[in-house]
C-alpha positions as CSV (number, residue, x, y, z in Angstrom):
1,V,-0.1,-0.2,-0.2
2,K,1.6,3.4,-1.0
3,K,0.9,6.2,1.2
4,A,0.5,9.4,0.1
5,T,2.7,12.3,0.9
6,T,2.2,15.7,0.6
7,A,4.6,18.4,1.0
8,A,3.9,21.5,3.3
9,K,3.6,24.9,1.3
10,P,6.1,27.6,2.7
11,A,4.0,30.3,3.8
12,A,4.1,33.6,1.7
13,K,6.5,36.3,2.8
14,K,4.1,39.5,2.9
15,T,5.9,42.4,1.2
16,T,4.9,46.1,2.0
17,A,5.6,48.8,-0.2
18,T,5.6,52.9,1.4
19,A,4.8,55.5,-0.6
20,S,8.6,56.2,-0.1
21,K,10.3,52.9,-0.5
22,P,8.4,51.0,-3.4
23,A,8.9,47.3,-2.9
24,V,11.8,46.1,-5.6
25,K,12.4,43.0,-7.7
26,K,16.3,42.3,-7.1
27,T,17.5,40.3,-10.2
28,T,21.3,39.5,-10.7
29,T,23.1,39.1,-13.9
30,A,26.4,37.4,-14.7
31,A,29.3,39.6,-15.2
32,K,30.0,40.3,-18.9
33,S,33.1,38.3,-19.9
34,T,35.8,39.8,-21.5
35,E,37.7,37.0,-22.2
36,I,39.4,36.6,-25.7
37,S,40.4,33.3,-27.2
38,V,43.1,33.2,-29.4
39,N,43.6,30.7,-32.0
40,G,44.8,29.8,-35.3
41,N,41.6,31.1,-37.1
42,K,41.7,34.6,-35.5
43,K,42.4,37.0,-38.0
44,I,44.9,39.5,-36.7
45,L,42.5,42.9,-37.4
46,T,39.7,40.9,-35.4
47,L,42.4,40.2,-32.4
48,K,43.5,43.9,-32.2
49,K,39.1,44.8,-32.1
50,D,38.5,42.4,-29.5
51,F,41.3,43.7,-27.4
52,N,40.8,47.1,-27.8
53,K,37.1,46.5,-26.9
54,A,38.0,44.7,-23.8
55,F,40.5,47.2,-22.9
56,P,39.7,50.5,-24.7
57,Y,43.0,52.2,-23.5
58,L,45.4,49.5,-24.9
59,S,46.3,47.8,-28.0
60,I,48.3,45.1,-28.7
61,R,50.8,44.7,-31.5
62,I,51.2,41.2,-33.0
63,C,55.3,40.8,-34.7
64,Y,56.9,38.1,-36.1
65,P,59.7,36.7,-33.5
66,A,62.6,38.4,-35.6
67,A,61.1,41.9,-34.0
68,I,62.4,40.5,-30.6
69,E,65.9,41.8,-31.2
70,D,64.9,45.1,-33.5
71,F,62.2,46.0,-30.3
72,K,65.3,45.5,-27.8
73,R,67.7,47.5,-30.0
74,L,65.9,50.1,-32.0
75,G,62.5,50.4,-30.0
76,I,60.6,49.7,-32.9
77,C,58.3,46.7,-33.6
78,Y,57.0,46.1,-37.5
79,E,53.8,44.4,-36.9
80,V,52.2,41.4,-39.2
81,Q,50.0,42.8,-41.4
82,D,46.1,42.8,-40.2
83,Y,44.5,40.5,-43.1
84,H,46.3,37.8,-41.8
85,T,45.1,34.7,-39.6
86,I,47.5,33.6,-36.4
87,A,47.8,30.4,-38.6
88,D,49.6,32.4,-41.5
89,V,52.3,33.7,-39.4
90,R,52.9,31.9,-36.8
91,R,56.2,30.3,-36.3
92,V,55.5,27.6,-34.4
93,E,53.0,24.4,-34.5
94,S,50.3,25.6,-32.3
95,K,51.0,24.7,-28.8
96,G,47.4,25.4,-27.5
97,D,44.9,28.7,-27.7
98,I,45.7,32.0,-25.5
99,S,42.9,33.1,-23.2
100,I,43.3,37.1,-22.8
101,A,41.3,37.7,-19.3
102,P,41.6,40.7,-17.6
103,N,43.4,39.2,-14.6
104,K,46.3,38.1,-16.8
105,K,49.8,39.9,-16.1
106,I,51.3,41.5,-19.3
107,K,54.3,39.9,-19.4
108,T,52.4,36.4,-19.1
109,L,50.4,37.0,-22.2
110,E,53.4,38.3,-24.3
111,Q,55.4,35.0,-22.9
112,E,52.6,32.8,-24.3
113,F,52.3,34.5,-27.8
114,V,56.1,33.4,-27.8
115,D,55.8,30.0,-26.5
116,K,52.8,29.1,-27.9
117,L,52.5,30.6,-31.3
118,G,56.2,31.5,-31.8
119,L,54.9,35.3,-32.0
120,F,56.1,38.8,-30.6
121,A,53.5,40.7,-28.8
122,K,53.4,43.9,-27.0
123,V,50.4,45.8,-25.1
124,C,50.6,48.8,-26.3
125,Y,49.1,52.6,-25.4
126,R,49.0,56.1,-26.7
127,M,49.2,59.2,-25.0
128,S,49.2,61.4,-28.2
129,S,48.1,60.3,-31.8
130,E,51.6,60.3,-32.9
131,K,53.3,58.1,-31.1
132,Y,52.7,54.4,-29.6
133,C,54.1,53.6,-25.7
134,T,55.0,49.9,-24.7
135,A,54.1,48.1,-21.2
136,Y,57.8,48.0,-19.9
137,G,59.4,47.9,-16.8
138,P,57.2,47.3,-13.7
139,D,54.2,47.7,-15.9
140,V,54.2,44.1,-17.4
141,D,53.8,43.3,-13.9
142,K,50.3,44.7,-13.6
143,T,47.8,43.0,-14.8
144,L,45.2,44.2,-17.9
145,S,42.6,45.7,-16.4
146,T,45.1,47.2,-13.7
147,F,47.2,48.9,-16.6
148,N,43.9,50.0,-18.5
149,E,42.5,52.0,-15.7
150,M,46.1,53.4,-15.1
151,V,46.2,54.6,-18.6
152,E,43.0,56.1,-18.6
153,R,43.7,57.7,-15.2
154,V,46.9,59.1,-16.8
155,G,45.1,60.7,-20.0
156,G,45.4,57.8,-22.7
157,I,43.9,58.1,-25.9
158,K,40.8,55.2,-26.1
159,G,40.6,53.2,-29.2
160,A,44.4,53.1,-29.4
161,W,44.5,50.4,-31.5
162,K,43.1,52.4,-34.8
């Protein structure tokens, strides 16, 4: 013989609304993800746009590995053309995708480009329309979001990738 069971319903909560404070229904929304996935199919131009959308005061420059020496010696970096995909220009077989997140340190991101894709990447910003500046020294130990906020506070140009 089966015994029927019924669950007791919890008592409904009473809400009162006064003229000065109406009852407000609280809703929560998930935080918007700004993580960017970089794989062989991604175009350089798309990467730059996505990066600048997530970090509006920063840009990323993608160069061939030989540019590392030019950058160290001359402070210049000749970029890969924007219409290429990562697979077209990388210098090593893919060792995985790269994930760019706000809490990633600049030096970690730049090293992942070298290790996983065989490409030289630099996080940059603009303080004037004529010149790019690159993250260097103690700045590379900052996270992307912290560095983006710092560049904004000191008057960097928004939309620096263009």
